N, C-alpha and C positions, 0 to 999 in steps of 0.2 A: 289701740282696738284691733283685734284680729279680724281680718276679712275670712268669712266662712264659706262663702259661695252658697250653693244649693245644699241644704241640710237633709240628709236622709237618715232613716232608722231602719233597723233590721225588723223582720216580721215579728219577732217575739217582743221587742221593744214596743212596736206599734200596737200589738195586741194588749199589752199591759197599760199603755197610755190610754186606750180606749175603754178600759174596764176599770181603772184604778186612777181616780182623780188626784190622789196624793202623789202617785208615781209621775203622772203627767206634769204636776207642778214641780216636782223635783227635776225631771229632765229639762223643763223650760228654764228653771234657775241654773242648773249646771251649764246649759248652753250660753246663758247670759255671762256666767263666770268665765268660761272658756274664752268667750270674745273679749273679756276685759283682761285677759292674760293671768287670771287666777286658775291655775292648772290642778287644783284640788290637791289630792293626796299622793303626790309624787315623791319617789325617793330622790335624794340629792343628785344622783347621776342622770335621771330622767329630766329633773329640772334644768340641769346644766345642758343637756341635749336640746331642750326646748328653747333656751336662750340663744343657743347657736343656730337653731332652726329659724328663729325670727331674723337673725342677721343674714342668713344665707338662703332664705326661702326654701327651707326643707319642711318635712312633715312635722306637725305640732300634735302632741298627745296629752290628754288629760285623763285623770282618774277621779272618780267621785264615789264615795261610800254612801249607800242608801241610809237615810236617817231612819230612826226607830219608828217613826209615824207611818212609814211606807211598808206595807205588809207585802213581802215578795220572798220568793225562794232564793233570790239572788242578793248579793251583798254589795255590788258596786257595778258602775258602768264605766266604759271607755268613750271618750270623744276623740276623734282623730280628723284633723284637717289636713288634706293633702297638700303637697308641696307647691302645686299651681294654684291653691286656695279657691279652686272650683267646686270642691265638694268637702263636706264634713259629714262624717258618719257617727251615729250613736249606736253602740252595741255592748253586749255582755262580754266579758273576758273569754268565755268559752266559745264565742263566735269569732274571735279573732284569727 
């Protein structure tokens, strides 16, 4: 189980979570997956980097594509837990 610390979201994520119940549920589920070390839709290199990050306390990165039932202009979210495990951020790729 990954320690995520304080979870923060960007303004756009927050706005969508407050107006779109399906999106809210998706983010909640994605955070649970991230904590369980299910990093979503990563390429092999990013997955290897995450496995190393777990060993050496580096930043952990996840990618989750939005399901079809979530009406949004965006296709995926990133979830990033900082190396010190004090904060985890949910954001869209263009906000990275």
